[in-house]
CHARMM-style PDB file with segment names, atoms N, HN, CA, C and O in Angstrom:
ATOM      1  N   UNK     1       0.819  -1.197   0.018  1.00  0.00      PROA
ATOM      2  CA  UNK     1      -0.020   0.003  -0.065  1.00  0.00      PROA
ATOM      3  C   UNK     1       0.900   1.243  -0.032  1.00  0.00      PROA
ATOM      4  O   UNK     1       1.837   1.331   0.763  1.00  0.00      PROA
ATOM      5  N   UNK     2       0.597   2.164  -0.904  1.00  0.00      PROA
ATOM      6  HN  UNK     2      -0.163   2.093  -1.549  1.00  0.00      PROA
ATOM      7  CA  UNK     2       1.513   3.326  -1.000  1.00  0.00      PROA
ATOM      8  C   UNK     2       1.356   4.187   0.330  1.00  0.00      PROA
ATOM      9  O   UNK     2       0.325   4.185   1.002  1.00  0.00      PROA
ATOM     10  N   UNK     3       2.427   4.876   0.611  1.00  0.00      PROA
ATOM     11  HN  UNK     3       3.264   4.877   0.065  1.00  0.00      PROA
ATOM     12  CA  UNK     3       2.467   5.795   1.734  1.00  0.00      PROA
ATOM     13  C   UNK     3       1.438   6.729   1.817  1.00  0.00      PROA
ATOM     14  O   UNK     3       0.861   6.902   2.890  1.00  0.00      PROA
ATOM     15  N   UNK     4       1.087   7.458   0.648  1.00  0.00      PROA
ATOM     16  HN  UNK     4       1.556   7.317  -0.224  1.00  0.00      PROA
ATOM     17  CA  UNK     4       0.099   8.463   0.587  1.00  0.00      PROA
ATOM     18  C   UNK     4      -1.364   7.835   0.982  1.00  0.00      PROA
ATOM     19  O   UNK     4      -2.224   8.463   1.600  1.00  0.00      PROA
ATOM     20  N   UNK     5      -1.480   6.642   0.572  1.00  0.00      PROA
ATOM     21  HN  UNK     5      -0.781   6.131   0.071  1.00  0.00      PROA
ATOM     22  CA  UNK     5      -2.814   6.012   0.746  1.00  0.00      PROA
ATOM     23  C   UNK     5      -2.982   5.629   2.351  1.00  0.00      PROA
ATOM     24  O   UNK     5      -4.035   5.765   2.975  1.00  0.00      PROA
ATOM     25  N   UNK     6      -1.832   5.161   2.855  1.00  0.00      PROA
ATOM     26  HN  UNK     6      -0.977   5.050   2.348  1.00  0.00      PROA
ATOM     27  CA  UNK     6      -1.743   4.829   4.385  1.00  0.00      PROA
ATOM     28  C   UNK     6      -2.012   6.081   5.167  1.00  0.00      PROA
ATOM     29  O   UNK     6      -2.809   6.096   6.105  1.00  0.00      PROA
ATOM     30  N   UNK     7      -1.388   7.049   4.797  1.00  0.00      PROA
ATOM     31  HN  UNK     7      -0.740   7.037   4.035  1.00  0.00      PROA
ATOM     32  CA  UNK     7      -1.616   8.464   5.554  1.00  0.00      PROA
ATOM     33  C   UNK     7      -3.000   8.822   5.365  1.00  0.00      PROA
ATOM     34  O   UNK     7      -3.620   9.199   6.359  1.00  0.00      PROA
ATOM     35  N   UNK     8      -3.599   8.763   4.225  1.00  0.00      PROA
ATOM     36  HN  UNK     8      -3.096   8.457   3.417  1.00  0.00      PROA
ATOM     37  CA  UNK     8      -4.969   9.193   3.858  1.00  0.00      PROA
ATOM     38  C   UNK     8      -6.005   8.445   4.765  1.00  0.00      PROA
ATOM     39  O   UNK     8      -6.924   8.983   5.382  1.00  0.00      PROA
ATOM     40  N   UNK     9      -5.680   7.036   4.737  1.00  0.00      PROA
ATOM     41  HN  UNK     9      -4.934   6.599   4.236  1.00  0.00      PROA
ATOM     42  CA  UNK     9      -6.652   6.195   5.531  1.00  0.00      PROA
ATOM     43  C   UNK     9      -6.606   6.454   6.991  1.00  0.00      PROA
ATOM     44  O   UNK     9      -7.617   6.370   7.688  1.00  0.00      PROA
ATOM     45  N   UNK    10      -5.289   6.808   7.514  1.00  0.00      PROA
ATOM     46  HN  UNK    10      -4.468   6.876   6.947  1.00  0.00      PROA
ATOM     47  CA  UNK    10      -5.006   7.190   8.908  1.00  0.00      PROA
ATOM     48  C   UNK    10      -5.790   8.439   9.253  1.00  0.00      PROA
ATOM     49  O   UNK    10      -6.533   8.501  10.232  1.00  0.00      PROA
ATOM     50  N   UNK    11      -5.582   9.460   8.376  1.00  0.00      PROA
ATOM     51  HN  UNK    11      -4.979   9.410   7.580  1.00  0.00      PROA
ATOM     52  CA  UNK    11      -6.302  10.741   8.714  1.00  0.00      PROA
ATOM     53  C   UNK    11      -7.843  10.563   8.682  1.00  0.00      PROA
ATOM     54  O   UNK    11      -8.560  11.168   9.478  1.00  0.00      PROA
ATOM     55  N   UNK    12      -8.319   9.740   7.769  1.00  0.00      PROA
ATOM     56  HN  UNK    12      -7.736   9.247   7.123  1.00  0.00      PROA
ATOM     57  CA  UNK    12      -9.753   9.536   7.731  1.00  0.00      PROA
ATOM     58  C   UNK    12     -10.246   8.802   8.941  1.00  0.00      PROA
ATOM     59  O   UNK    12     -11.327   9.089   9.454  1.00  0.00      PROA
ATOM     60  N   UNK    13      -9.497   7.898   9.384  1.00  0.00      PROA
ATOM     61  HN  UNK    13      -8.618   7.664   8.967  1.00  0.00      PROA
ATOM     62  CA  UNK    13      -9.883   7.207  10.731  1.00  0.00      PROA
ATOM     63  C   UNK    13      -9.873   8.091  11.880  1.00  0.00      PROA
ATOM     64  O   UNK    13     -10.755   7.991  12.733  1.00  0.00      PROA
ATOM     65  N   UNK    14      -8.804   9.079  11.984  1.00  0.00      PROA
ATOM     66  HN  UNK    14      -8.088   9.160  11.291  1.00  0.00      PROA
ATOM     67  CA  UNK    14      -8.807  10.014  13.000  1.00  0.00      PROA
ATOM     68  C   UNK    14      -9.847  11.077  12.911  1.00  0.00      PROA
ATOM     69  O   UNK    14     -10.431  11.468  13.922  1.00  0.00      PROA
ATOM     70  N   UNK    15     -10.090  11.550  11.731  1.00  0.00      PROA
ATOM     71  HN  UNK    15      -9.615  11.233  10.910  1.00  0.00      PROA
ATOM     72  CA  UNK    15     -10.977  12.767  11.755  1.00  0.00      PROA
ATOM     73  C   UNK    15     -12.269  12.521  10.924  1.00  0.00      PROA
ATOM     74  O   UNK    15     -13.131  13.397  10.854  1.00  0.00      PROA
ATOM     75  N   UNK    16     -12.384  11.449  10.362  1.00  0.00      PROA
ATOM     76  HN  UNK    16     -11.683  10.737  10.419  1.00  0.00      PROA
ATOM     77  CA  UNK    16     -13.569  11.108   9.556  1.00  0.00      PROA
ATOM     78  C   UNK    16     -14.885  10.799  10.337  1.00  0.00      PROA
ATOM     79  O   UNK    16     -14.782  10.672  11.557  1.00  0.00      PROA
ATOM     80  N   UNK    17     -15.897  10.688   9.855  1.00  0.00      PROA
ATOM     81  HN  UNK    17     -15.980  10.791   8.863  1.00  0.00      PROA
ATOM     82  CA  UNK    17     -17.141  10.309  10.395  1.00  0.00      PROA
ATOM     83  C   UNK    17     -17.126   8.835  10.713  1.00  0.00      PROA
ATOM     84  O   UNK    17     -16.888   8.001   9.840  1.00  0.00      PROA
ATOM     85  N   UNK    18     -17.377   8.522  11.946  1.00  0.00      PROA
ATOM     86  HN  UNK    18     -17.570   9.200  12.655  1.00  0.00      PROA
ATOM     87  CA  UNK    18     -17.325   7.017  12.270  1.00  0.00      PROA
ATOM     88  C   UNK    18     -18.636   6.384  12.168  1.00  0.00      PROA
ATOM     89  O   UNK    18     -19.658   7.026  12.409  1.00  0.00      PROA
ATOM     90  N   UNK    19     -18.656   5.148  11.821  1.00  0.00      PROA
ATOM     91  HN  UNK    19     -17.826   4.627  11.626  1.00  0.00      PROA
ATOM     92  CA  UNK    19     -19.874   4.409  11.765  1.00  0.00      PROA
ATOM     93  C   UNK    19     -20.570   4.210  13.058  1.00  0.00      PROA
ATOM     94  O   UNK    19     -19.927   4.062  14.097  1.00  0.00      PROA
ATOM     95  N   UNK    20     -21.846   4.201  13.027  1.00  0.00      PROA
ATOM     96  HN  UNK    20     -22.369   4.320  12.183  1.00  0.00      PROA
ATOM     97  CA  UNK    20     -22.611   4.153  14.354  1.00  0.00      PROA
ATOM     98  C   UNK    20     -22.255   2.906  15.107  1.00  0.00      PROA
ATOM     99  O   UNK    20     -22.144   2.909  16.333  1.00  0.00      PROA
ATOM    100  N   UNK    21     -22.078   1.849  14.371  1.00  0.00      PROA
ATOM    101  HN  UNK    21     -22.168   1.847  13.375  1.00  0.00      PROA
ATOM    102  CA  UNK    21     -21.800   0.502  14.983  1.00  0.00      PROA
ATOM    103  C   UNK    21     -20.328   0.657  15.682  1.00  0.00      PROA
ATOM    104  O   UNK    21     -20.203   0.186  16.813  1.00  0.00      PROA
ATOM    105  N   UNK    22     -19.333   1.225  15.131  1.00  0.00      PROA
ATOM    106  HN  UNK    22     -19.435   1.607  14.213  1.00  0.00      PROA
ATOM    107  CA  UNK    22     -18.136   1.411  15.830  1.00  0.00      PROA
ATOM    108  C   UNK    22     -18.189   2.227  17.181  1.00  0.00      PROA
ATOM    109  O   UNK    22     -17.582   1.896  18.199  1.00  0.00      PROA
ATOM    110  N   UNK    23     -18.967   3.299  17.057  1.00  0.00      PROA
ATOM    111  HN  UNK    23     -19.460   3.569  16.229  1.00  0.00      PROA
ATOM    112  CA  UNK    23     -19.222   4.112  18.218  1.00  0.00      PROA
ATOM    113  C   UNK    23     -19.988   3.359  19.351  1.00  0.00      PROA
ATOM    114  O   UNK    23     -19.728   3.488  20.547  1.00  0.00      PROA
ATOM    115  N   UNK    24     -20.887   2.618  18.872  1.00  0.00      PROA
ATOM    116  HN  UNK    24     -21.098   2.512  17.900  1.00  0.00      PROA
ATOM    117  CA  UNK    24     -21.660   1.760  19.933  1.00  0.00      PROA
ATOM    118  C   UNK    24     -20.688   0.656  20.513  1.00  0.00      PROA
ATOM    119  O   UNK    24     -20.712   0.379  21.712  1.00  0.00      PROA
ATOM    120  N   UNK    25     -19.919   0.095  19.714  1.00  0.00      PROA
ATOM    121  HN  UNK    25     -19.900   0.320  18.739  1.00  0.00      PROA
ATOM    122  CA  UNK    25     -19.064  -0.950  20.306  1.00  0.00      PROA
ATOM    123  C   UNK    25     -17.977  -0.414  21.168  1.00  0.00      PROA
ATOM    124  O   UNK    25     -17.512  -1.087  22.088  1.00  0.00      PROA
ATOM    125  N   UNK    26     -17.504   0.957  20.848  1.00  0.00      PROA
ATOM    126  HN  UNK    26     -17.882   1.504  20.101  1.00  0.00      PROA
ATOM    127  CA  UNK    26     -16.526   1.563  21.740  1.00  0.00      PROA
ATOM    128  C   UNK    26     -17.198   1.875  23.070  1.00  0.00      PROA
ATOM    129  O   UNK    26     -16.608   1.673  24.131  1.00  0.00      PROA
ATOM    130  N   UNK    27     -18.498   2.392  23.011  1.00  0.00      PROA
ATOM    131  HN  UNK    27     -18.978   2.556  22.149  1.00  0.00      PROA
ATOM    132  CA  UNK    27     -19.184   2.791  24.261  1.00  0.00      PROA
ATOM    133  C   UNK    27     -19.456   1.490  24.943  1.00  0.00      PROA
ATOM    134  O   UNK    27     -19.423   1.504  26.174  1.00  0.00      PROA
ATOM    135  N   UNK    28     -19.709   0.417  24.355  1.00  0.00      PROA
ATOM    136  HN  UNK    28     -19.736   0.406  23.356  1.00  0.00      PROA
ATOM    137  CA  UNK    28     -20.104  -0.843  25.118  1.00  0.00      PROA
ATOM    138  C   UNK    28     -18.719  -1.248  25.848  1.00  0.00      PROA
ATOM    139  O   UNK    28     -18.763  -1.605  27.025  1.00  0.00      PROA
ATOM    140  N   UNK    29     -17.584  -1.199  25.206  1.00  0.00      PROA
ATOM    141  HN  UNK    29     -17.548  -0.909  24.249  1.00  0.00      PROA
ATOM    142  CA  UNK    29     -16.330  -1.548  25.866  1.00  0.00      PROA
ATOM    143  C   UNK    29     -16.054  -0.586  27.084  1.00  0.00      PROA
ATOM    144  O   UNK    29     -15.649  -1.043  28.152  1.00  0.00      PROA
ATOM    145  N   UNK    30     -16.265   0.651  26.910  1.00  0.00      PROA
ATOM    146  HN  UNK    30     -16.593   1.023  26.042  1.00  0.00      PROA
ATOM    147  CA  UNK    30     -16.070   1.650  28.073  1.00  0.00      PROA
ATOM    148  C   UNK    30     -17.134   1.240  29.206  1.00  0.00      PROA
ATOM    149  O   UNK    30     -16.803   1.245  30.392  1.00  0.00      PROA
ATOM    150  N   UNK    31     -18.363   0.904  28.809  1.00  0.00      PROA
ATOM    151  HN  UNK    31     -18.632   0.900  27.846  1.00  0.00      PROA
ATOM    152  CA  UNK    31     -19.302   0.596  29.737  1.00  0.00      PROA
ATOM    153  C   UNK    31     -18.901  -0.647  30.594  1.00  0.00      PROA
ATOM    154  O   UNK    31     -19.017  -0.692  31.818  1.00  0.00      PROA
ATOM    155  N   UNK    32     -18.443  -1.593  29.849  1.00  0.00      PROA
ATOM    156  HN  UNK    32     -18.349  -1.557  28.854  1.00  0.00      PROA
ATOM    157  CA  UNK    32     -17.980  -2.877  30.453  1.00  0.00      PROA
ATOM    158  C   UNK    32     -16.814  -2.566  31.481  1.00  0.00      PROA
ATOM    159  O   UNK    32     -16.798  -3.050  32.613  1.00  0.00      PROA
ATOM    160  N   UNK    33     -15.902  -1.768  31.016  1.00  0.00      PROA
ATOM    161  HN  UNK    33     -15.915  -1.375  30.097  1.00  0.00      PROA
ATOM    162  CA  UNK    33     -14.729  -1.383  31.938  1.00  0.00      PROA
ATOM    163  C   UNK    33     -15.333  -0.672  33.237  1.00  0.00      PROA
ATOM    164  O   UNK    33     -15.027  -0.982  34.389  1.00  0.00      PROA
ATOM    165  N   UNK    34     -16.162   0.245  32.904  1.00  0.00      PROA
ATOM    166  HN  UNK    34     -16.410   0.496  31.969  1.00  0.00      PROA
ATOM    167  CA  UNK    34     -16.768   0.941  34.114  1.00  0.00      PROA
ATOM    168  C   UNK    34     -17.508   0.066  35.053  1.00  0.00      PROA
ATOM    169  O   UNK    34     -17.491   0.279  36.265  1.00  0.00      PROA
ATOM    170  N   UNK    35     -18.167  -0.930  34.504  1.00  0.00      PROA
ATOM    171  HN  UNK    35     -18.180  -1.103  33.520  1.00  0.00      PROA
ATOM    172  CA  UNK    35     -18.868  -1.868  35.339  1.00  0.00      PROA
ATOM    173  C   UNK    35     -17.925  -2.675  36.187  1.00  0.00      PROA
ATOM    174  O   UNK    35     -18.159  -2.848  37.383  1.00  0.00      PROA
ATOM    175  N   UNK    36     -16.844  -3.181  35.581  1.00  0.00      PROA
ATOM    176  HN  UNK    36     -16.654  -3.041  34.610  1.00  0.00      PROA
ATOM    177  CA  UNK    36     -15.821  -3.814  36.351  1.00  0.00      PROA
ATOM    178  C   UNK    36     -15.258  -2.987  37.377  1.00  0.00      PROA
ATOM    179  O   UNK    36     -15.135  -3.481  38.498  1.00  0.00      PROA
ATOM    180  N   UNK    37     -14.898  -1.811  37.171  1.00  0.00      PROA
ATOM    181  HN  UNK    37     -14.998  -1.410  36.260  1.00  0.00      PROA
ATOM    182  CA  UNK    37     -14.440  -0.906  38.194  1.00  0.00      PROA
ATOM    183  C   UNK    37     -15.432  -0.760  39.316  1.00  0.00      PROA
ATOM    184  O   UNK    37     -15.015  -0.824  40.472  1.00  0.00      PROA
ATOM    185  N   UNK    38     -16.789  -0.558  39.056  1.00  0.00      PROA
ATOM    186  HN  UNK    38     -17.127  -0.506  38.116  1.00  0.00      PROA
ATOM    187  CA  UNK    38     -17.756  -0.374  39.928  1.00  0.00      PROA
ATOM    188  C   UNK    38     -17.882  -1.616  40.856  1.00  0.00      PROA
ATOM    189  O   UNK    38     -17.981  -1.519  42.079  1.00  0.00      PROA
ATOM    190  N   UNK    39     -17.869  -2.807  40.163  1.00  0.00      PROA
ATOM    191  HN  UNK    39     -17.788  -2.886  39.169  1.00  0.00      PROA
ATOM    192  CA  UNK    39     -18.085  -3.952  40.885  1.00  0.00      PROA
ATOM    193  C   UNK    39     -16.841  -4.215  41.920  1.00  0.00      PROA
ATOM    194  O   UNK    39     -16.995  -4.703  43.040  1.00  0.00      PROA
ATOM    195  N   UNK    40     -15.691  -3.845  41.411  1.00  0.00      PROA
ATOM    196  HN  UNK    40     -15.566  -3.448  40.501  1.00  0.00      PROA
ATOM    197  CA  UNK    40     -14.486  -3.933  42.359  1.00  0.00      PROA
ATOM    198  C   UNK    40     -14.583  -3.090  43.452  1.00  0.00      PROA
ATOM    199  O   UNK    40     -14.206  -3.490  44.553  1.00  0.00      PROA
ATOM    200  N   UNK    41     -15.100  -1.818  43.278  1.00  0.00      PROA
ATOM    201  HN  UNK    41     -15.406  -1.493  42.383  1.00  0.00      PROA
ATOM    202  CA  UNK    41     -15.333  -0.912  44.445  1.00  0.00      PROA
ATOM    203  C   UNK    41     -16.471  -1.424  45.309  1.00  0.00      PROA
ATOM    204  O   UNK    41     -16.376  -1.201  46.516  1.00  0.00      PROA
ATOM    205  N   UNK    42     -17.536  -2.079  44.861  1.00  0.00      PROA
ATOM    206  HN  UNK    42     -17.614  -2.261  43.881  1.00  0.00      PROA
ATOM    207  CA  UNK    42     -18.543  -2.637  45.717  1.00  0.00      PROA
ATOM    208  C   UNK    42     -17.978  -3.731  46.519  1.00  0.00      PROA
ATOM    209  O   UNK    42     -18.273  -3.866  47.707  1.00  0.00      PROA
ATOM    210  N   UNK    43     -17.145  -4.543  45.875  1.00  0.00      PROA
ATOM    211  HN  UNK    43     -16.905  -4.433  44.911  1.00  0.00      PROA
ATOM    212  CA  UNK    43     -16.643  -5.720  46.608  1.00  0.00      PROA
ATOM    213  C   UNK    43     -15.731  -5.165  47.789  1.00  0.00      PROA
ATOM    214  O   UNK    43     -15.859  -5.625  48.923  1.00  0.00      PROA
ATOM    215  N   UNK    44     -14.887  -4.254  47.523  1.00  0.00      PROA
ATOM    216  HN  UNK    44     -14.783  -3.881  46.601  1.00  0.00      PROA
ATOM    217  CA  UNK    44     -14.033  -3.595  48.487  1.00  0.00      PROA
ATOM    218  C   UNK    44     -14.927  -3.092  49.620  1.00  0.00      PROA
ATOM    219  O   UNK    44     -14.730  -3.448  50.781  1.00  0.00      PROA
ATOM    220  N   UNK    45     -15.958  -2.222  49.256  1.00  0.00      PROA
ATOM    221  HN  UNK    45     -16.119  -1.933  48.312  1.00  0.00      PROA
ATOM    222  CA  UNK    45     -16.787  -1.640  50.287  1.00  0.00      PROA
ATOM    223  C   UNK    45     -17.438  -2.709  51.188  1.00  0.00      PROA
ATOM    224  O   UNK    45     -17.454  -2.565  52.411  1.00  0.00      PROA
ATOM    225  N   UNK    46     -17.930  -3.694  50.626  1.00  0.00      PROA
ATOM    226  HN  UNK    46     -17.917  -3.811  49.633  1.00  0.00      PROA
ATOM    227  CA  UNK    46     -18.532  -4.786  51.305  1.00  0.00      PROA
ATOM    228  C   UNK    46     -17.576  -5.494  52.337  1.00  0.00      PROA
ATOM    229  O   UNK    46     -17.978  -5.928  53.417  1.00  0.00      PROA
ATOM    230  N   UNK    47     -16.324  -5.566  51.918  1.00  0.00      PROA
ATOM    231  HN  UNK    47     -15.998  -5.214  51.041  1.00  0.00      PROA
ATOM    232  CA  UNK    47     -15.331  -6.172  52.653  1.00  0.00      PROA
ATOM    233  C   UNK    47     -15.036  -5.216  53.919  1.00  0.00      PROA
ATOM    234  O   UNK    47     -14.883  -5.671  55.052  1.00  0.00      PROA
ATOM    235  N   UNK    48     -14.974  -3.876  53.615  1.00  0.00      PROA
ATOM    236  HN  UNK    48     -15.099  -3.506  52.694  1.00  0.00      PROA
ATOM    237  CA  UNK    48     -14.666  -2.881  54.725  1.00  0.00      PROA
ATOM    238  C   UNK    48     -15.843  -2.912  55.681  1.00  0.00      PROA
ATOM    239  O   UNK    48     -15.627  -2.754  56.883  1.00  0.00      PROA
ATOM    240  N   UNK    49     -17.064  -3.104  55.230  1.00  0.00      PROA
ATOM    241  HN  UNK    49     -17.240  -3.232  54.254  1.00  0.00      PROA
ATOM    242  CA  UNK    49     -18.204  -3.014  56.178  1.00  0.00      PROA
ATOM    243  C   UNK    49     -18.053  -4.227  57.099  1.00  0.00      PROA
ATOM    244  O   UNK    49     -18.146  -4.064  58.316  1.00  0.00      PROA
ATOM    245  N   UNK    50     -17.824  -5.430  56.578  1.00  0.00      PROA
ATOM    246  HN  UNK    50     -17.747  -5.562  55.589  1.00  0.00      PROA
ATOM    247  CA  UNK    50     -17.604  -6.668  57.278  1.00  0.00      PROA
ATOM    248  C   UNK    50     -16.493  -6.579  58.308  1.00  0.00      PROA
ATOM    249  O   UNK    50     -16.643  -6.977  59.463  1.00  0.00      PROA
ATOM    250  N   UNK    51     -15.396  -6.053  57.855  1.00  0.00      PROA
ATOM    251  HN  UNK    51     -15.274  -5.730  56.917  1.00  0.00      PROA
ATOM    252  CA  UNK    51     -14.201  -5.877  58.609  1.00  0.00      PROA
ATOM    253  C   UNK    51     -14.439  -4.928  59.847  1.00  0.00      PROA
ATOM    254  O   UNK    51     -13.999  -5.224  60.958  1.00  0.00      PROA
ATOM    255  N   UNK    52     -15.132  -3.808  59.615  1.00  0.00      PROA
ATOM    256  HN  UNK    52     -15.489  -3.567  58.712  1.00  0.00      PROA
ATOM    257  CA  UNK    52     -15.321  -2.833  60.719  1.00  0.00      PROA
ATOM    258  C   UNK    52     -16.484  -3.333  61.545  1.00  0.00      PROA
ATOM    259  O   UNK    52     -16.487  -3.061  62.745  1.00  0.00      PROA
ATOM    260  N   UNK    53     -17.481  -4.044  61.020  1.00  0.00      PROA
ATOM    261  HN  UNK    53     -17.479  -4.266  60.045  1.00  0.00      PROA
ATOM    262  CA  UNK    53     -18.441  -4.730  61.932  1.00  0.00      PROA
ATOM    263  C   UNK    53     -17.864  -5.775  62.916  1.00  0.00      PROA
ATOM    264  O   UNK    53     -18.257  -5.889  64.077  1.00  0.00      PROA
ATOM    265  N   UNK    54     -16.957  -6.480  62.381  1.00  0.00      PROA
ATOM    266  HN  UNK    54     -16.638  -6.387  61.437  1.00  0.00      PROA
ATOM    267  CA  UNK    54     -16.146  -7.398  63.290  1.00  0.00      PROA
ATOM    268  C   UNK    54     -15.352  -6.807  64.302  1.00  0.00      PROA
ATOM    269  O   UNK    54     -15.229  -7.348  65.400  1.00  0.00      PROA
ATOM    270  N   UNK    55     -14.762  -5.651  63.991  1.00  0.00      PROA
ATOM    271  HN  UNK    55     -14.862  -5.211  63.099  1.00  0.00      PROA
ATOM    272  CA  UNK    55     -13.983  -4.887  64.829  1.00  0.00      PROA
ATOM    273  C   UNK    55     -14.753  -4.361  65.986  1.00  0.00      PROA
ATOM    274  O   UNK    55     -14.368  -4.490  67.148  1.00  0.00      PROA
ATOM    275  N   UNK    56     -15.976  -3.699  65.596  1.00  0.00      PROA
ATOM    276  HN  UNK    56     -16.289  -3.594  64.652  1.00  0.00      PROA
ATOM    277  CA  UNK    56     -16.884  -3.144  66.583  1.00  0.00      PROA
ATOM    278  C   UNK    56     -17.214  -4.311  67.559  1.00  0.00      PROA
ATOM    279  O   UNK    56     -17.014  -4.180  68.767  1.00  0.00      PROA
ATOM    280  N   UNK    57     -17.718  -5.446  67.028  1.00  0.00      PROA
ATOM    281  HN  UNK    57     -17.881  -5.553  66.047  1.00  0.00      PROA
ATOM    282  CA  UNK    57     -18.216  -6.586  67.803  1.00  0.00      PROA
ATOM    283  C   UNK    57     -17.028  -7.062  68.763  1.00  0.00      PROA
ATOM    284  O   UNK    57     -17.277  -7.316  69.942  1.00  0.00      PROA
ATOM    285  N   UNK    58     -15.906  -7.163  68.316  1.00  0.00      PROA
ATOM    286  HN  UNK    58     -15.704  -6.956  67.358  1.00  0.00      PROA
ATOM    287  CA  UNK    58     -14.641  -7.614  69.123  1.00  0.00      PROA
ATOM    288  C   UNK    58     -14.376  -6.542  70.208  1.00  0.00      PROA
ATOM    289  O   UNK    58     -14.185  -6.903  71.370  1.00  0.00      PROA
ATOM    290  N   UNK    59     -14.360  -5.272  69.873  1.00  0.00      PROA
ATOM    291  HN  UNK    59     -14.515  -4.979  68.930  1.00  0.00      PROA
ATOM    292  CA  UNK    59     -14.076  -4.252  70.828  1.00  0.00      PROA
ATOM    293  C   UNK    59     -15.221  -4.158  71.918  1.00  0.00      PROA
ATOM    294  O   UNK    59     -14.952  -3.989  73.108  1.00  0.00      PROA
ATOM    295  N   UNK    60     -16.446  -4.269  71.467  1.00  0.00      PROA
ATOM    296  HN  UNK    60     -16.664  -4.406  70.500  1.00  0.00      PROA
ATOM    297  CA  UNK    60     -17.554  -4.230  72.517  1.00  0.00      PROA
ATOM    298  C   UNK    60     -17.361  -5.339  73.418  1.00  0.00      PROA
ATOM    299  O   UNK    60     -17.525  -5.184  74.628  1.00  0.00      PROA
ATOM    300  N   UNK    61     -17.016  -6.475  72.903  1.00  0.00      PROA
ATOM    301  HN  UNK    61     -16.883  -6.601  71.920  1.00  0.00      PROA
ATOM    302  CA  UNK    61     -16.832  -7.662  73.807  1.00  0.00      PROA
ATOM    303  C   UNK    61     -15.743  -7.572  74.772  1.00  0.00      PROA
ATOM    304  O   UNK    61     -15.823  -8.024  75.914  1.00  0.00      PROA
ATOM    305  N   UNK    62     -14.675  -6.950  74.268  1.00  0.00      PROA
ATOM    306  HN  UNK    62     -14.610  -6.582  73.340  1.00  0.00      PROA
ATOM    307  CA  UNK    62     -13.422  -6.850  75.143  1.00  0.00      PROA
ATOM    308  C   UNK    62     -13.692  -5.707  76.235  1.00  0.00      PROA
ATOM    309  O   UNK    62     -13.203  -5.785  77.362  1.00  0.00      PROA
ATOM    310  N   UNK    63     -14.530  -4.605  75.812  1.00  0.00      PROA
ATOM    311  HN  UNK    63     -14.927  -4.542  74.896  1.00  0.00      PROA
ATOM    312  CA  UNK    63     -14.814  -3.690  76.803  1.00  0.00      PROA
ATOM    313  C   UNK    63     -15.619  -4.337  77.886  1.00  0.00      PROA
ATOM    314  O   UNK    63     -15.245  -4.253  79.056  1.00  0.00      PROA
ATOM    315  N   UNK    64     -16.712  -4.983  77.548  1.00  0.00      PROA
ATOM    316  HN  UNK    64     -17.016  -5.051  76.598  1.00  0.00      PROA
ATOM    317  CA  UNK    64     -17.547  -5.628  78.451  1.00  0.00      PROA
ATOM    318  C   UNK    64     -16.758  -6.626  79.443  1.00  0.00      PROA
ATOM    319  O   UNK    64     -17.014  -6.652  80.647  1.00  0.00      PROA
ATOM    320  N   UNK    65     -15.871  -7.367  78.901  1.00  0.00      PROA
ATOM    321  HN  UNK    65     -15.663  -7.346  77.923  1.00  0.00      PROA
ATOM    322  CA  UNK    65     -15.020  -8.345  79.621  1.00  0.00      PROA
ATOM    323  C   UNK    65     -14.089  -7.600  80.587  1.00  0.00      PROA
ATOM    324  O   UNK    65     -13.894  -8.010  81.731  1.00  0.00      PROA
ATOM    325  N   UNK    66     -13.557  -6.562  80.123  1.00  0.00      PROA
ATOM    326  HN  UNK    66     -13.715  -6.229  79.193  1.00  0.00      PROA
ATOM    327  CA  UNK    66     -12.651  -5.690  80.979  1.00  0.00      PROA
ATOM    328  C   UNK    66     -13.453  -5.062  82.083  1.00  0.00      PROA
ATOM    329  O   UNK    66     -12.979  -5.018  83.218  1.00  0.00      PROA
ATOM    330  N   UNK    67     -14.715  -4.543  81.796  1.00  0.00      PROA
ATOM    331  HN  UNK    67     -15.100  -4.579  80.873  1.00  0.00      PROA
ATOM    332  CA  UNK    67     -15.483  -4.015  82.897  1.00  0.00      PROA
ATOM    333  C   UNK    67     -15.889  -5.046  83.852  1.00  0.00      PROA
ATOM    334  O   UNK    67     -16.062  -4.686  85.017  1.00  0.00      PROA
ATOM    335  N   UNK    68     -16.064  -6.250  83.545  1.00  0.00      PROA
ATOM    336  HN  UNK    68     -15.923  -6.543  82.599  1.00  0.00      PROA
ATOM    337  CA  UNK    68     -16.396  -7.319  84.425  1.00  0.00      PROA
ATOM    338  C   UNK    68     -15.338  -7.836  85.282  1.00  0.00      PROA
ATOM    339  O   UNK    68     -15.612  -8.505  86.279  1.00  0.00      PROA
ATOM    340  N   UNK    69     -14.070  -7.542  84.922  1.00  0.00      PROA
ATOM    341  HN  UNK    69     -13.848  -6.999  84.113  1.00  0.00      PROA
ATOM    342  CA  UNK    69     -12.999  -7.937  85.748  1.00  0.00      PROA
ATOM    343  C   UNK    69     -12.674  -6.829  86.789  1.00  0.00      PROA
ATOM    344  O   UNK    69     -11.878  -7.074  87.695  1.00  0.00      PROA
ATOM    345  N   UNK    70     -13.210  -5.745  86.689  1.00  0.00      PROA
ATOM    346  HN  UNK    70     -13.857  -5.546  85.953  1.00  0.00      PROA
ATOM    347  CA  UNK    70     -12.907  -4.618  87.667  1.00  0.00      PROA
ATOM    348  C   UNK    70     -13.741  -4.642  88.908  1.00  0.00      PROA
ATOM    349  OT1 UNK    70     -13.585  -3.779  89.773  1.00  0.00      PROA
TER     350      UNK     70
END
């Protein structure tokens, strides 16, 4: 393929009108990536809730046990 045609195709890709299907596929990829990030954040948040609930439970029990020994 001649250099001029390669450059012309590249410029058309960069600045030309994109097909609706190409735009929808790009948006779908972006939405899929956003979903994965959100699911990871949700998983992290759930673990943090469980972790802190366990800490509260443990500390309340230790405080009650400490009060009982005095």
